[in-house]
C-alpha positions in Angstrom: 97.5 128.6 100.8 97.7 129.0 104.6 98.6 125.8 106.5 95.8 124.7 108.8 97.3 123.6 112.1 95.7 121.5 114.8 97.2 122.2 118.2 96.8 120.6 121.6 93.4 121.3 123.3 92.8 120.8 127.0 89.0 120.6 126.5 89.3 117.9 123.8 91.7 115.9 126.0 89.3 116.0 129.0 86.2 115.5 126.8 87.7 112.3 125.2 88.8 111.1 128.6 85.3 111.5 129.9 83.7 109.7 126.9 86.2 106.8 127.3 85.4 106.4 131.0 81.6 106.1 130.5 79.3 104.4 128.1 77.0 107.4 127.6 77.6 110.9 129.1 75.1 113.8 128.9 76.1 117.2 127.6 75.2 118.8 130.9 77.4 116.4 132.8 80.3 117.0 130.4 79.8 120.8 130.6 79.7 120.8 134.3 82.8 118.7 134.6 84.8 120.8 132.1 83.4 124.2 133.1 81.9 125.0 129.7 78.4 125.3 128.2 76.4 122.6 126.5 76.8 124.6 123.3 80.6 124.6 123.7 80.4 120.8 124.4 78.6 120.3 121.1 81.1 122.5 119.3 84.0 120.3 120.4 82.1 117.1 119.7 81.3 118.3 116.2 85.0 119.1 115.6 86.1 115.7 116.9 83.6 114.1 114.5 85.1 116.0 111.6 88.5 114.7 112.6 87.3 111.1 112.4 86.0 110.3 115.8 82.6 108.5 115.7 80.5 110.0 118.5 76.8 109.2 118.6 74.3 111.7 120.1 71.6 109.7 122.0 68.7 110.9 124.1 70.8 110.1 127.2 74.0 111.8 125.9 77.1 111.2 123.9 78.6 107.8 123.2 82.1 107.3 121.7 81.8 104.5 119.1 85.1 104.6 117.3 88.4 106.5 117.2 90.6 107.4 114.2 93.8 106.4 116.0 95.7 109.3 114.6 98.5 111.2 116.4 96.5 114.3 117.2 98.3 116.6 119.7 95.8 115.8 122.6 96.5 112.1 122.1 100.2 112.5 122.8 102.5 113.1 125.7 104.7 115.5 123.7 104.1 119.0 122.4 102.9 118.7 118.8 101.4 120.6 115.9 99.4 118.5 113.5 98.7 119.2 109.8 96.3 117.2 107.6 98.4 118.3 104.6 101.6 120.3 104.4 104.4 120.8 101.9 107.1 119.5 104.3 107.2 119.2 108.0 110.9 120.2 107.8 109.9 123.6 106.4 107.3 124.2 109.1 109.7 123.1 111.9 112.4 125.4 110.6 110.1 128.4 110.5 109.0 127.6 114.1 112.5 127.1 115.3 113.6 130.4 113.9 110.8 132.0 115.9 112.0 130.4 119.1 109.8 127.4 119.3 110.9 125.2 122.2 112.9 122.0 121.9 111.1 118.7 121.4 108.2 120.2 119.6 106.9 117.7 117.0 105.5 118.8 113.7 103.3 115.9 112.3 101.6 115.7 108.9 99.0 113.3 107.7 100.5 113.8 104.2 103.2 115.8 102.6 103.0 117.3 99.2 106.7 118.0 98.9 108.3 115.6 101.4 112.1 115.3 101.0 114.9 113.0 102.0 118.7 113.3 101.7 120.4 114.6 98.6 117.2 116.5 97.7 115.4 113.2 96.9 111.6 113.4 97.2 109.8 111.3 99.9 106.4 110.2 98.8 104.2 110.8 101.8 100.7 109.3 101.3 98.1 109.1 104.0 98.6 106.2 106.4 102.2 106.8 107.1 103.9 108.7 109.9 105.7 111.8 108.8 107.2 114.3 111.4 110.0 116.6 112.2 111.2 117.5 115.7 113.0 120.6 116.8 116.2 119.9 118.8 118.8 122.3 120.3 121.7 120.0 121.1 125.0 121.4 122.4 127.0 120.2 119.4 129.1 121.6 116.6 127.5 122.2 113.2 129.9 119.5 111.8 128.6 117.0 114.3 125.0 116.9 113.4 125.2 113.5 111.7 125.7 111.9 115.1 122.0 112.3 115.6 121.2 109.9 112.7 122.1 106.5 114.1 120.5 106.8 117.6 117.4 108.2 115.9 117.3 105.3 113.4 117.8 102.9 116.3 114.7 104.3 117.9 112.7 103.6 114.7 114.2 100.1 114.5 113.4 99.3 118.2 109.8 100.5 117.7 109.4 98.3 114.6 110.8 95.3 116.6 108.0 95.7 119.0 105.7 94.5 116.2 107.6 91.3 115.7 109.7 92.4 112.7 113.4 92.4 112.2 114.6 95.8 110.8 118.1 96.6 109.6 119.8 100.0 110.0 122.1 101.4 107.3 125.1 103.6 108.0 123.2 106.5 106.5 120.4 106.0 109.1 117.8 104.5 106.8 115.8 101.5 108.1 115.0 98.4 106.0 113.0 95.2 106.4 114.1 92.3 104.2 116.2 94.7 102.2 113.4 97.1 101.5 113.3 100.6 102.8 110.6 101.3 105.5 111.9 104.5 107.0 114.1 107.4 106.1 115.7 110.2 108.2 116.9 113.7 107.4 118.8 116.2 109.5 119.1 119.9 108.8 120.6 122.5 111.1 121.5 126.2 111.4 124.1 127.9 113.6 127.8 128.7 113.9 130.6 126.2 113.2 131.3 125.8 116.9 127.6 125.5 118.1 124.3 124.5 116.6 121.5 127.1 117.0 118.8 124.5 116.2 118.5 121.2 114.5 115.6 119.7 112.7 115.3 115.9 112.6 112.8 114.6 110.1 111.6 111.0 110.0 109.2 109.3 107.7 107.9 105.7 108.3 105.8 103.7 105.9 103.2 102.4 108.3 99.8 101.8 106.7 100.3 103.8 103.5 100.5 102.4 100.0 104.0 102.1 98.7 104.6 102.9 95.0 105.8 99.7 93.2 108.6 101.4 91.4 110.5 101.9 94.6 112.4 99.3 96.6 110.3 100.0 99.6 107.8 98.4 102.0 105.5 99.3 104.8 104.6 97.8 108.2 101.2 96.9 106.8 102.7 95.0 103.9 105.1 93.1 106.1 102.5 92.2 108.7 99.6 91.7 106.4 97.4 94.0 108.4 97.0 97.6 109.5 98.5 98.7 112.8 97.3 101.4 115.2 99.1 104.6 113.9 98.6 106.4 117.2 100.1 103.6 119.2 103.0 103.4 116.9 103.6 107.1 117.1 103.5 107.1 120.9 106.1 104.2 121.0 108.4 105.9 118.5 108.3 109.3 120.2 109.1 107.7 123.5 112.0 105.6 122.1 113.4 108.6 120.2 113.5 110.7 123.4 115.1 107.9 125.3 117.8 107.2 122.6 118.8 110.8 122.2 118.7 111.7 125.9 120.9 108.7 126.8 123.6 110.2 124.5 123.0 113.8 125.8 121.7 114.9 122.4 
């Protein structure tokens, strides 16, 4: 089955910005501002509704009532491809990297049907968590790819700390809270021994998703006793990740 990808969309970015700035905005006003027809405005509004945005159509125009707070590409400051469901973001990222996709492109999935961790372990990826892979092209040897793990896991830990929790980072790069795993990292790369062609960094974080009881795992929701804004968490983590890796020239 073909994967259905959601990519960044300038119209949706501007449409949402317009709706957030006003209580009610007419279709004519939006169309004039964005340079599109009223029919095109309605098409984008309908697509946003299907993606979880609550937008009311009133006699005076459109009114944004509620947002899904998901890391859709137009909500982020990084280049991203978003999938509602995919086998593994690692697989998608690898395919794109082989085709020349630029560095720091994020592949995000709402859920994975065949998510994986190190040593070919499966990573259960239910809706509510954050699952992504990012394409990197560091100037390092193939034997040095593990040096990506610790700064990446520190980025996860620092993001979690912003929510008042105290995470611990293992030597393998996993992140724990009170001895229970909340995040796992995976690194895969291709290239010659003396130089990496591309590297795929995969990160899974249990945010608001249910955690199977048979695993020694937890989630931010479980630790905090409430759901957190997944979009906000994603923005913070992506920024921290870029900062941690760039500080080390990775």
